C-alpha positions, 0 to 999 in steps of 0.5 A: 635441194632435194625433195622431202623424204616420202613415207614408204610405209603407207599408201602413196595415192588416193587409189592406194588408200582404203575408202574413208582413210585420209579424206578431209572430214566434214561435220558428218564424216568424209566430204563428198567429192574429197577423194575417190569413191568408196563404199559410200555413195552420195545422198540426195543432193549436197547432204552427207554421203549415204551408205548402201542399204544392208542386205538383211534390211533389204530382205526384211523390207521386201518381205514386209512389202510383199505381205502388204501387197498380198493384203491389198490385192487379196480381194482381187485374187480369186480362183474359179473353175473352167470346164475342159474335155479330158481326152484320156477319160472321155469326160468333161472335168473342171480345173481350177484357174487362178486369176492374178493379173489384177493383183499383179497390176496392184503390186506393180503400182504399189512399188512404182508409185511409192518409189517414185513419189514417196522419196524413193521408199515403200512402206517396208523401206521406210520402216527399215531405213532404206530408200532408192536413189539413182546411182549419183544419189539423186531422187529417182524419177517416175520413168526410172522407177517404172523401169526398175519395177517393170524389169523386176516384175518381168524377172519374177514372172519368168520362172526362176529369174526372180531368184537370180535377180535377187542373188545379184545383191549378194555378189555385186559391189554396189548391192544391185539387183538386175532391176537396179542395174537396168534402171541405174538405181541404188538402195541406200540408208535413209 
């Protein structure tokens, strides 16, 4: 006999279907591995899939973390004066020198250690319901968290590249900044 009639009005394969449509559902939504990857990415291990963290929540979590780092590192950021010879005037002048290296180290350690050892979260990410995972949804390793923060700090210290790094979140499908791509990480809902 012939084959059963096909319904030509709907998608014909998994790749033609929008994410989440037609997948077998578990108690928490679509089961991980039951269809093609969509905008959801797996959470830590075998739990239900985690969704990518929202751009606005990432922004506000980042602002909160910057304020916290500023408060923690402010005693280590100070201004002093250095005396230099002004060749045009022919006199010695004092110029202000901002000392921020120790404050930068404190900021790096804040982001790195909290991301690596506090379930992929900083204080801001925890308050806004976000966490950092690797691209497969597993917990971020110590080296992976260090690479993520090192790339971010180098870009922030290099003129306007920090803004370009953040702008990538707006244009990439997985909402990854350059430092996320370098370390193969995602920011997901917790």
